[in-house]
C-alpha positions in Angstrom: -26.3 5.9 -41.7 -26.4 2.9 -43.6 -24.9 -0.9 -43.3 -24.2 -3.3 -45.8 -23.7 -6.8 -44.5 -23.5 -10.3 -46.1 -26.7 -12.4 -45.0 -26.0 -16.1 -45.0 -29.4 -16.6 -46.7 -32.0 -14.8 -49.0 -34.5 -12.4 -47.2 -37.4 -14.3 -48.9 -35.9 -17.9 -48.3 -38.4 -20.3 -46.6 -35.8 -22.5 -44.9 -36.5 -22.9 -41.1 -33.1 -21.9 -40.3 -33.4 -18.7 -42.2 -36.6 -17.8 -40.4 -35.8 -18.8 -36.9 -34.2 -16.0 -34.9 -32.6 -18.3 -32.7 -30.6 -20.2 -35.5 -29.6 -17.0 -37.2 -25.9 -16.5 -37.0 -24.7 -13.5 -34.3 -22.5 -10.6 -35.5 -19.8 -11.9 -33.0 -19.8 -15.4 -34.9 -19.1 -13.7 -38.4 -16.9 -10.9 -38.0 -16.5 -10.6 -41.8 -20.3 -10.3 -42.3 -20.0 -6.5 -42.1 -19.0 -5.2 -45.6 -19.3 -1.3 -45.4 -20.9 1.5 -43.7 -22.4 4.4 -45.5 -22.3 7.7 -43.5 -23.1 11.2 -45.0 -23.5 10.0 -48.6 -20.1 8.2 -48.8 -19.4 4.5 -48.5 -16.2 4.4 -46.6 -14.7 1.1 -47.8 -16.2 0.4 -51.0 -14.8 3.7 -52.1 -11.3 2.8 -51.2 -11.6 -0.5 -52.8 -13.2 0.5 -56.2 -10.8 3.3 -56.8 -8.9 2.4 -59.9 -10.8 -1.0 -60.1 -10.6 -1.2 -64.0 -7.2 -0.5 -64.3 -5.1 -3.5 -65.3 -1.6 -2.8 -63.7 0.1 -5.4 -65.8 -1.0 -4.1 -69.1 0.7 -0.9 -68.7 3.8 -2.2 -66.7 5.8 -2.2 -70.1 5.3 1.6 -70.8 7.7 4.3 -69.6 7.3 5.8 -66.3 5.7 9.3 -67.8 3.0 7.5 -69.6 2.0 5.3 -66.6 0.9 8.5 -64.6 -2.3 10.2 -65.3 -2.6 13.9 -64.1 -6.5 14.8 -63.5 -5.9 18.3 -64.4 -3.9 17.8 -67.5 -4.8 14.7 -69.1 -8.6 14.4 -68.3 -10.0 17.4 -69.9 -12.1 16.9 -73.0 -11.7 20.5 -74.2 -8.0 20.5 -74.6 
């Protein structure tokens, strides 16, 4: 099990507010701090958010419908 969260300060910050455990924000004060949970070799949220992250939908909007779809078994084979 692994957790990714957003920390308000760097781990090596020498600021008093970053070092004092009484001044650190609590989880309930920052609900958006938890970014993802990894379990069994998968990052559950990041995997879904990064799917097709490099595809620019606007660039391909002018293409006909058959050319906008990619079928992995048919189009992504290098030996064909």
